[in-house]
C-alpha positions in Angstrom: -0.2 -0.4 0.3 3.3 2.1 0.9 4.6 1.6 -2.2 1.5 1.8 -4.2 0.8 4.9 -2.7 4.5 6.7 -3.7 3.9 4.4 -7.7 0.9 7.6 -7.7 2.5 10.3 -5.7 5.3 10.0 -8.6 2.7 10.0 -11.6 1.3 12.8 -10.5 4.6 15.2 -10.2 5.5 13.3 -13.6 2.0 14.9 -15.2 2.8 18.3 -13.3 5.2 18.7 -15.1 4.7 17.6 -18.1 1.3 19.5 -18.7 4.1 22.6 -17.8 6.5 21.7 -19.6 3.3 22.4 -22.1 1.8 25.5 -20.9 5.5 26.9 -21.1 5.9 25.1 -24.9 3.0 27.0 -26.3 3.8 30.4 -24.8 7.0 30.1 -26.7 5.6 28.9 -30.0 3.1 31.7 -29.4 5.2 34.4 -28.0 6.3 35.2 -31.3 2.8 35.4 -33.2 2.8 39.1 -30.0 5.4 40.4 -30.6 4.8 39.7 -34.0 1.5 41.3 -33.2 3.1 44.5 -32.0 5.1 44.6 -35.2 1.8 44.8 -37.6 0.0 47.6 -35.1 3.1 50.1 -35.4 3.8 49.2 -39.2 -0.2 50.2 -39.3 0.3 53.7 -37.7 3.3 54.2 -39.3 0.4 53.7 -42.5 -2.0 56.0 -41.7 0.8 58.7 -40.3 2.2 58.3 -43.5 -1.5 58.3 -45.6 -2.6 61.7 -43.4 0.9 63.2 -44.0 0.4 62.9 -47.6 -3.6 64.2 -47.9 -3.1 67.4 -46.0 0.4 68.3 -46.6 -0.3 71.6 -47.2 -0.8 72.1 -44.0 -0.2 68.9 -41.2 2.0 70.0 -38.5 3.3 67.5 -36.0 0.4 69.3 -32.7 -1.9 68.5 -35.5 -1.0 64.4 -35.3 -0.8 64.0 -32.7 -4.1 65.1 -30.6 -5.9 63.5 -33.4 -3.3 59.9 -32.0 -3.5 60.9 -28.9 0.0 61.0 -28.7 2.0 63.9 -27.4 4.3 66.2 -29.5 7.3 64.7 -28.3 6.4 61.2 -28.2 5.0 61.1 -31.8 7.8 63.1 -33.4 10.6 59.8 -31.9 7.5 56.9 -32.7 7.7 58.8 -36.3 11.4 58.6 -36.6 12.0 54.7 -34.8 9.8 53.4 -37.4 10.5 55.5 -40.6 13.9 56.5 -40.6 12.9 59.7 -41.0 11.4 63.1 -39.1 8.0 64.5 -39.9 9.5 67.5 -41.1 11.4 65.7 -43.6 8.5 63.1 -44.6 6.3 66.4 -44.9 8.8 67.9 -46.5 9.6 65.2 -49.2 5.5 64.8 -49.9 5.6 68.8 -50.3 8.3 68.6 -52.6 6.8 65.9 -54.8 3.8 67.6 -55.8 4.8 70.9 -56.6 7.2 69.0 -58.5 4.3 67.4 -60.4 3.0 70.8 -60.1 6.3 72.2 -62.3 6.0 69.3 -64.8 2.5 70.2 -65.5 1.2 73.8 -64.9 2.7 76.7 -66.1 2.6 78.1 -62.9 5.3 80.3 -61.6 7.5 79.1 -59.2 6.2 81.8 -56.0 2.1 80.4 -57.0 3.4 76.5 -57.2 5.6 76.8 -53.8 1.9 78.2 -51.8 0.4 75.8 -53.0 1.9 73.1 -51.7 2.8 74.9 -48.4 6.2 75.8 -48.1 5.7 80.0 -47.3 9.1 80.6 -47.8 10.5 81.1 -51.8 14.5 80.9 -51.0 14.0 77.9 -48.5 11.9 75.9 -51.2 14.3 76.2 -53.7 17.3 75.6 -51.3 15.2 72.2 -50.3 14.2 71.6 -54.4 17.7 70.9 -55.2 18.7 69.0 -52.2 16.1 66.7 -53.1 16.4 66.7 -57.0 20.1 68.4 -57.5 19.1 71.4 -60.1 16.5 74.5 -59.3 12.8 74.1 -59.9 13.2 76.1 -63.1 16.2 74.5 -64.2 14.1 71.1 -64.3 11.3 72.5 -66.0 13.1 73.9 -69.2 14.2 70.0 -68.5 11.1 68.3 -68.5 9.5 71.2 -70.9 12.1 70.4 -73.7 12.5 66.1 -73.5 8.1 66.4 -73.8 8.9 68.2 -77.0 11.2 66.8 -78.5 10.5 62.8 -77.6 
């Protein structure tokens, strides 16, 4: 009787250990999925933020985005930088310059008017940023593309 009681206790201990091993294995197996879900949520947030910047590039500000998404400006700024590798200002400026390039190519608006249309209110700053991005001044870009369109 004492011997069978010891065997029963050993069997119960082994079942408990086996059960704990199964639970730990399930936790370990599912942990990467939990981490992936967080990563996917952050990626979705980045897509949402980039969409906001793209749709509202003329007037969007970090403060407006922070308010809309319920973050502080410093936290959102840090989050954008960590997720995209660029600052909010860099992302917004890139979008504004892309739109300006499109308008330079497709319209006869003056560079000053295009500058205002895309939300950049300092003409000198616009020229500097455009040259940094496209390695030529806006007027040179317009002439180059006009010649390409005319003679092709």
